[in-house]
N, C-alpha and C positions, 0 to 999 in steps of 0.2 A: 455186710456193711449196713449200719443203721443211719438213715439220713434225716436231718431236720434243717430248717432254714435259719435257725438261731443257734449261736454257740452254746455248747453244753457246759454245765458248771459242776455237776455231781452225778454219781451213778452208784447203784447197789443192786446185787442180784436178789431176785424175789425168792424167798424161802419156799421150798416144797413144790416149785414148778419151774419149768424151763423158760424163765423170763428175766429181763433186766429192767429196772426202774431207773429213769434218768430225769434230770432237771435241766432246764435251759436258763439263759440269762434274762428271759422275760417272765420267770416264775411259772412256767408250764411244767407239769409232771407228766411223764409218759410211762407206759408199760409196753415193752417190746417182746414179742414172741421170738425166742432165739432159734426156733426151728424154721420159721418162715421169714423172719426179718421184718415182719409187719408190726405196725403199732396197734396194740389191742385197745388202748384208751389214752386219751389226753385230757388233762384237767388243769385249769388255771388255779394256782395256789393264791387266791385273793387275799389271804391273811398275811402273807409274807411280804416284807419290804425288800427282800432279796434272798434267794436261796444260796446257802453256802455249802451244805453237805447233806447226805442221806445215809441212813442206816436201816437195816431190816432185822426182824427176829422171826423165827418160825414157831409153829405150834409144838409145844412140848407138854409132858405131863404136868408141868407147873405153870404153863401159860396156854390158855385155851384159844388164843387168837394170834394171827400174824400181825405184826406191827411195822409201820413205816414211821421213822422219825425224820423230820425235816428241819434242819438247822437253818437259822436265818441271820441276816445282818443285824437285826434289832436285838438279838440275844434270845429270842424265843425259840423253843423247840416244839413244833406242831406234831402231834401224835395222831396217826390214822390207823384204823383197823383195815387191813388189806386182805382179810380172809375171803371176801366176796369176789365177784367177777370184775367189778369196777371200783375205782377210788370214790369214797364218799365225798359229797360236795364240800364238807368242812371237817376240820379235825375234831375228834371227840374230846381232846384235851390239849391245851397249850401250856407248856411249862415256861414260866416267866422269871426264873431264878437267876439267869445270867444277864448282865447288863451291857455286855459288849458282844460283837459278832461271834457266832458259834463257829469254832474251828473244826470241831469233830464231835461225833456221837458214835458210841459203840454199845452193843448189847452183850450181856453174858449169854452163853449158849443155852442156859435154862430158860431164857426169855423173861425172867423175873427181875432183872437188874439192867438198867441203862446208865451210861455215864456220858454226860455232855460237858464240853469244856471250851474255853476261849483262850487264845494265846496273847490277847491284848491287855490283860489285866492280871495282876498277881492273885494267886489262889482262886482263879475263876474256873472251878470244877464242881460239878454237882452229881450226886448219886441219886437215881430215881428208882423206887420200888414200883415196878410196872403193874402188878395186879391192883394196887390201890392208887396208883398214879400220884404218889406223894414223894417229895424230895426229903432226903435225910438232912435235917436242919443242923445236926450236931457235927457235921463234917463238911469241909475241912476245918480243923481248929485254927483260930486266929494266930497269926505269927508262926505258923508251921513252916516246914522246909520246902513246901511245894514250889513256890515262886510262879513263874509263867509257864503254863503247861504247853508242851509242844506235841505230845502224843500220848495216847492211852491204849493199853492192851490188857485184855482179860484172859487168863490162862484157860485153856480148854478143859483141863482137869485140875482138880484142887481149887484152892481159893486164893489165888494171887492176882493182884492188879498191879501192873507196871505203869508208872507215870513218868514220862520224860519231861525235862524242864529246860529252860533257857540257860542254865548254868552247866549244862553238859552232864547232868546226873540222871540216872533212872532210879526212881524211888520205888521200892517194892512194898506193897501193903497186903496184909493177910486179911482175907474176907472169911472170917471164921465159919459163917453159915455154909460155905462151900468146901471147907477142908475135909479131907478123908472121905470124899464121895458124897457128903451131905449136901444136898441141893444140886448135885450133878445129875445129868440125865443119862 
């Protein structure tokens, strides 16, 4: 059992080590050692107006660092390099492309693609190329079928992204870079 004084709002397992990263309602981030149950570090996320979700990626042949994505109420996604022993004092990049509260973030297993989305606004989904930390500006297309995103999943093999929406549909998108093993780890 991991204990803290403030209610938790998000959690993600740390890649490549026996640890869990959590966030609480007062914007504190923690790393917990799962072997001992002890807190390894705690850091106030001063950049966030409220943490909504966490996601992590591991080191792969295509990504030289472990990343922590912190989704916020303001629509920002703060990116931290968690390759070291402790969390850096500030994010190395803040993605400001969503304008409503971030509902979720997920990484492709290669570590080179992240997807952030909000269920509060139509077509509020962004794809991020993590090596360059740039958002793909040409997607989604205006007036497309996405609607309000409720969930996103990236296939472990191949190049498929599933986007669930408020209309009860799951839209499947082909990510050609990852098809037939290209880009897969």
